[in-house]
C-alpha positions in Angstrom: -9.6 -52.6 -106.7 -12.2 -50.0 -107.8 -9.6 -48.2 -109.9 -8.0 -51.3 -111.2 -7.0 -51.7 -114.9 -8.1 -55.0 -116.4 -6.3 -57.0 -119.1 -9.4 -56.8 -121.3 -12.7 -54.8 -121.4 -15.0 -55.1 -124.5 -16.3 -51.8 -125.7 -20.1 -52.1 -126.2 -22.8 -49.5 -126.2 -25.7 -47.9 -128.1 -24.6 -49.0 -131.6 -24.6 -52.7 -130.6 -27.9 -52.3 -128.6 -29.7 -50.7 -131.5 -28.6 -53.3 -134.0 -29.5 -56.2 -131.6 -32.9 -54.6 -130.8 -33.7 -54.3 -134.6 -33.0 -58.0 -135.0 -35.2 -58.9 -131.9 -38.0 -56.7 -133.3 -37.7 -58.5 -136.6 -38.3 -61.9 -135.0 -35.5 -63.5 -137.1 -33.0 -64.2 -134.4 -31.4 -67.4 -135.7 -29.2 -67.7 -138.8 -30.7 -65.5 -141.4 -30.2 -62.3 -143.5 -28.4 -60.4 -140.8 -25.7 -63.1 -140.8 -25.4 -63.0 -144.6 -24.9 -59.3 -144.4 -22.3 -59.6 -141.7 -20.5 -62.3 -143.7 -20.3 -60.1 -146.7 -19.2 -57.0 -144.8 -16.5 -58.9 -142.9 -15.2 -60.6 -146.0 -15.0 -57.2 -147.7 -13.0 -55.8 -144.8 -10.5 -58.6 -145.3 -10.4 -58.2 -149.1 -11.7 -61.7 -149.4 -14.5 -63.0 -151.7 -16.4 -65.0 -149.1 -17.2 -65.1 -145.5 -18.9 -68.0 -143.6 -20.0 -67.1 -140.0 -19.6 -69.7 -137.3 -20.5 -70.2 -133.6 -16.9 -69.4 -132.4 -13.3 -69.3 -133.4 -12.6 -73.0 -132.8 -15.5 -74.1 -135.0 -14.3 -71.6 -137.6 -10.8 -73.3 -137.6 -12.2 -76.8 -137.8 -14.5 -75.7 -140.6 -11.7 -74.2 -142.6 -9.5 -77.3 -142.2 -12.4 -79.5 -143.4 -13.1 -77.2 -146.3 -9.5 -77.0 -147.6 -9.3 -80.8 -147.7 -7.8 -82.0 -144.4 -8.9 -85.5 -143.9 -8.7 -88.1 -141.0 -5.2 -89.5 -140.8 -3.5 -86.4 -142.3 -1.0 -84.3 -140.5 -1.3 -80.6 -140.0 1.7 -78.5 -139.2 1.3 -75.6 -136.7 2.8 -73.7 -133.8 3.1 -75.0 -130.3 2.8 -71.5 -128.9 -0.9 -70.7 -129.2 -4.2 -71.3 -127.4 -5.0 -75.0 -127.2 -7.9 -74.5 -129.7 -5.4 -74.3 -132.5 -4.4 -77.9 -131.8 -7.8 -79.1 -130.8 -9.4 -78.0 -134.1 -6.8 -80.1 -136.0 -7.8 -83.1 -133.9 -11.5 -82.4 -134.3 -10.9 -82.6 -138.1 -9.4 -86.1 -137.5 -5.9 -85.0 -138.3 -2.7 -85.2 -136.2 -1.1 -81.9 -135.1 2.6 -81.6 -135.8 4.5 -78.7 -134.1 7.3 -76.6 -135.5 9.2 -74.2 -133.2 8.7 -70.5 -133.3 10.8 -67.4 -134.0 12.2 -66.2 -130.7 11.7 -62.5 -131.6 8.2 -62.6 -133.0 6.8 -65.7 -131.3 5.3 -66.8 -134.6 6.2 -69.9 -136.7 9.8 -70.1 -137.7 9.9 -70.8 -141.4 13.2 -72.7 -141.1 11.6 -75.0 -138.5 8.5 -75.4 -140.8 10.8 -76.3 -143.7 12.6 -78.9 -141.7 9.3 -80.6 -140.7 8.0 -80.5 -144.2 11.2 -82.1 -145.5 11.0 -85.0 -143.0 7.2 -85.7 -143.3 5.3 -86.9 -146.4 1.7 -86.7 -145.1 1.2 -83.1 -144.1 -1.9 -81.7 -145.8 -2.0 -78.2 -144.3 0.0 -75.5 -142.4 -1.9 -73.4 -139.8 -0.2 -70.1 -139.3 -1.2 -68.3 -136.2 -0.9 -64.5 -136.1 0.0 -64.5 -132.5 -1.0 -61.5 -130.3 -2.1 -59.7 -133.5 1.3 -59.8 -135.3 1.0 -61.5 -138.8 3.1 -64.6 -139.3 5.8 -64.5 -142.0 3.4 -65.2 -144.8 5.8 -64.8 -147.7 8.0 -67.6 -146.5 5.1 -69.8 -145.4 3.2 -69.3 -148.7 6.3 -70.4 -150.6 6.7 -73.5 -148.4 3.1 -74.4 -148.8 3.3 -74.1 -152.6 6.5 -76.0 -152.8 5.1 -78.9 -150.8 1.6 -78.7 -152.2 -0.1 -78.2 -148.9 -2.9 -75.8 -147.9 -2.1 -72.7 -145.9 -4.7 -71.7 -143.3 -4.5 -68.5 -141.2 -5.5 -68.6 -137.6 -6.3 -64.9 -137.3 -8.3 -65.2 -134.1 -6.2 -62.4 -132.5 -5.5 -60.4 -135.6 -8.6 -58.5 -136.9 -7.2 -55.5 -138.8 -3.6 -56.6 -139.0 -1.9 -56.3 -142.4 1.0 -57.9 -144.2 2.5 -55.9 -147.1 -0.5 -53.7 -146.8 -2.9 -56.7 -147.4 -5.3 -57.6 -144.6 -4.8 -60.8 -142.8 -7.6 -63.2 -143.8 -6.7 -62.9 -147.5 -3.2 -64.3 -147.3 -3.9 -68.1 -147.2 -6.3 -70.5 -148.8 -8.7 -69.8 -145.9 -8.5 -67.8 -142.7 -10.3 -68.0 -139.3 -11.4 -65.3 -136.9 -12.8 -65.4 -133.4 -15.2 -62.8 -132.0 -14.9 -63.8 -128.3 -15.4 -60.8 -125.9 -11.7 -60.2 -125.4 -10.8 -60.1 -129.1 -10.4 -56.9 -131.2 -14.1 -57.0 -131.9 -16.8 -59.2 -130.5 -20.1 -60.8 -131.2 -20.2 -62.3 -127.6 -19.3 -65.7 -129.1 -18.7 -66.2 -132.8 -16.2 -66.9 -135.5 -15.7 -66.4 -139.3 -14.1 -68.3 -142.1 -13.0 -66.1 -145.0 -11.6 -67.3 -148.3 -11.2 -66.3 -152.0 -11.9 -69.9 -153.1 -15.5 -70.6 -154.2 -15.2 -74.3 -153.5 -13.8 -73.8 -150.0 -16.5 -71.3 -149.2 -19.3 -73.7 -150.5 -17.8 -76.6 -148.5 -17.6 -74.4 -145.3 -21.1 -73.1 -145.7 -22.4 -76.6 -146.0 -20.3 -78.0 -143.2 -21.6 -75.5 -140.6 -25.2 -76.3 -141.5 -25.3 -80.1 -141.1 -23.7 -80.8 -144.5 -26.7 -79.3 -146.2 -26.7 -78.5 -149.9 -28.1 -75.2 -151.1 -31.3 -76.8 -152.6 -33.2 -77.6 -149.4 -33.2 -80.7 -147.2 -30.5 -82.6 -149.1 -27.4 -83.3 -147.0 -24.3 -84.1 -149.1 -21.7 -84.5 -146.3 -21.5 -84.9 -142.5 -21.6 -81.5 -140.9 -22.3 -79.7 -137.6 -24.6 -77.0 -136.4 -21.8 -74.4 -136.2 -24.1 -71.5 -137.3 -24.0 -68.0 -136.0 -27.2 -66.3 -134.7 -28.5 -63.1 -136.2 -28.2 -61.5 -132.7 -24.5 -62.2 -132.7 -24.2 -60.9 -136.3 -26.0 -57.7 -135.5 -23.5 -57.0 -132.7 -20.7 -57.9 -135.1 -21.8 -55.5 -137.7 -21.8 -52.6 -135.2 -18.4 -53.7 -133.9 -16.9 -53.9 -137.4 -17.9 -50.3 -138.0 -16.0 -49.4 -134.8 -13.0 -51.6 -135.5 -10.8 -49.0 -137.1 -11.1 -46.8 -134.1 -10.4 -49.7 -131.8 -7.3 -50.5 -133.7 -6.0 -46.9 -133.7 -6.4 -46.9 -129.9 -4.5 -50.2 -129.5 -1.7 -49.0 -131.6 -1.5 -45.7 -129.8 -1.4 -47.5 -126.4 1.3 -49.8 -127.7 3.4 -46.8 -128.7 2.9 -45.2 -125.3 4.1 -48.4 -123.6 7.1 -48.6 -125.9 8.1 -45.1 -124.7 7.6 -45.7 -121.0 9.4 -49.1 -121.1 12.2 -48.1 -123.4 14.8 -47.8 -120.6 13.7 -50.9 -118.7 14.9 -54.5 -118.9 11.6 -55.6 -120.4 11.8 -56.8 -124.0 9.0 -55.1 -125.8 7.1 -56.4 -128.9 8.6 -56.2 -132.3 6.8 -55.2 -135.5 9.1 -56.4 -138.3 8.3 -55.1 -141.8 6.2 -55.9 -143.7 3.8 -56.8 -140.8 1.5 -54.3 -139.2 0.5 -55.4 -135.7 -3.1 -55.3 -134.4 -2.0 -55.5 -130.7 -4.7 -57.8 -129.5 -2.0 -58.3 -126.8 1.0 -56.2 -125.9 3.4 -58.9 -124.7 6.8 -58.3 -123.1 9.4 -60.7 -122.0 10.8 -60.5 -118.5 13.2 -62.7 -116.6 11.2 -62.6 -113.3 7.7 -62.9 -114.9 5.7 -64.2 -111.9 7.2 -61.7 -109.4 6.5 -58.8 -111.8 2.9 -60.0 -112.4 2.3 -60.2 -108.6 3.6 -56.6 -108.2 1.3 -55.3 -111.0 -1.7 -57.1 -109.5 -1.0 -55.6 -106.1 -1.0 -52.2 -107.8 -4.4 -52.9 -109.5 -3.0 -53.7 -112.9 -4.3 -56.8 -114.6 -1.9 -59.0 -116.7 -2.1 -62.2 -118.6 0.2 -65.1 -119.4 -0.5 -66.2 -122.9 0.6 -69.0 -122.7 2.0 -70.7 -119.6 2.7 -74.0 -121.4 2.9 -75.1 -125.1 0.1 -77.1 -126.7 2.2 -80.3 -126.8 2.9 -79.9 -123.0 -0.8 -79.8 -122.2 -2.1 -82.9 -120.3 -4.5 -83.6 -123.1 -1.5 -83.9 -125.5 0.5 -86.3 -123.4 0.9 -88.6 -126.4 2.5 -85.9 -128.5 6.2 -85.3 -128.6 7.7 -82.0 -129.9 11.1 -80.5 -130.1 10.2 -76.8 -129.5 12.8 -75.4 -127.1 12.2 -71.7 -128.1 8.5 -72.0 -127.4 9.1 -73.6 -124.1 11.5 -70.9 -123.0 8.9 -68.2 -124.0 6.3 -69.8 -121.8 8.5 -68.8 -118.8 9.0 -65.2 -119.9 5.9 -63.7 -121.6 3.6 -61.3 -119.8 0.8 -59.4 -121.5 -0.1 -55.9 -120.4 -3.4 -54.0 -120.8 -3.6 -52.2 -124.2 -7.3 -52.4 -125.1 -9.3 -49.4 -126.4 -11.3 -49.0 -123.2 -8.2 -47.6 -121.5 -7.3 -43.9 -121.4 -3.8 -42.8 -122.3 -3.2 -42.0 -118.6 -4.2 -45.6 -117.7 -1.6 -46.9 -120.2 1.1 -44.7 -118.8 0.2 -45.9 -115.3 0.6 -49.5 -116.5 4.0 -48.7 -117.9 5.2 -46.8 -114.8 4.1 -49.7 -112.5 6.0 -52.2 -114.6 9.0 -49.9 -114.8 9.1 -49.6 -111.0 8.6 -53.3 -110.4 12.2 -54.5 -110.5 12.1 -56.1 -114.0 14.9 -58.5 -114.6 16.2 -59.0 -118.2 15.1 -62.4 -119.6 17.6 -64.9 -120.9 17.5 -64.8 -124.6 15.7 -67.7 -126.2 17.9 -69.4 -128.8 19.0 -67.1 -131.6 17.5 -63.8 -130.5 19.1 -60.5 -129.5 17.7 -58.6 -126.6 15.7 -55.4 -126.9 14.6 -53.2 -129.7 11.3 -52.1 -131.2 10.8 -52.0 -134.9 9.4 -48.9 -136.4 5.6 -48.4 -136.4 
């Protein structure tokens, strides 16, 4: 429909065009000074010491795992309720993904489930904590578990640019963190990713790994590596988008608050924002009992939706050899529905989304194990 509302719409304009044009005019369009500047600016935004730009979010995650010491044959503990890239990056690093169930209210890793897995396994080398939909994972508990069991803690912050935990930006809460700059994310470089860390050794390893294992002193290659580099054109776009990110986040949070208000008296279970987390609202995801029927009604009314995700990672065909006891995550795959909340929307667009959903005959979802229905934590 011509007046349809899409689930995502990247905001790009003159600032990005001007930065990209400057790089093209310079003739230095591959990895170069523009990338170094973007790395420094993004690391500073995350209150981290180092940034290492990559070709996309998946290569950023693989790079981080390699850099924190994950080796072939290790196990890496993570969430089953994420995009498949979270598990794929673990496998690309030569490790085996092990899945712990999620909290039914926040959809992020359940620390009790993580603790149970760590107690039963003796070869876990890292935890990958996904900040799903832009909501920070419970990093206090996960940091304590990682320290207790002497494993690395890596943040998959692909959806969480600008989110904070206890006032600290995500990206500076683990031993390393990874971001994606895909067009649907909170900011974009077209394709691209970033590893951020406070650890000098992790940063040096990551920088070498994304550049064919190259040392800093010329054509000397000290490890196997990939060409996971970012282009200067992408970095130029990223610098412009980083300048605009605070405004993008303000719009997402305002839109989420509008949806909270419109949906308050419906059977839809709206997102939580439990203290001390501050949500970035990459997605505004509700739970409904008749998800597919509601999605069909919204589509007929010109409102785009998304199901993130319709199956868990261990239930993907590519993971047929993996077993996982994750009943909460599996129940959530039947209930979650993401609504448009991106900054390209007007407030009237957002109210329309909420009204269409409210009028669509929403059925209350059965509660996943251990969660109460309803409620929105204070913003």
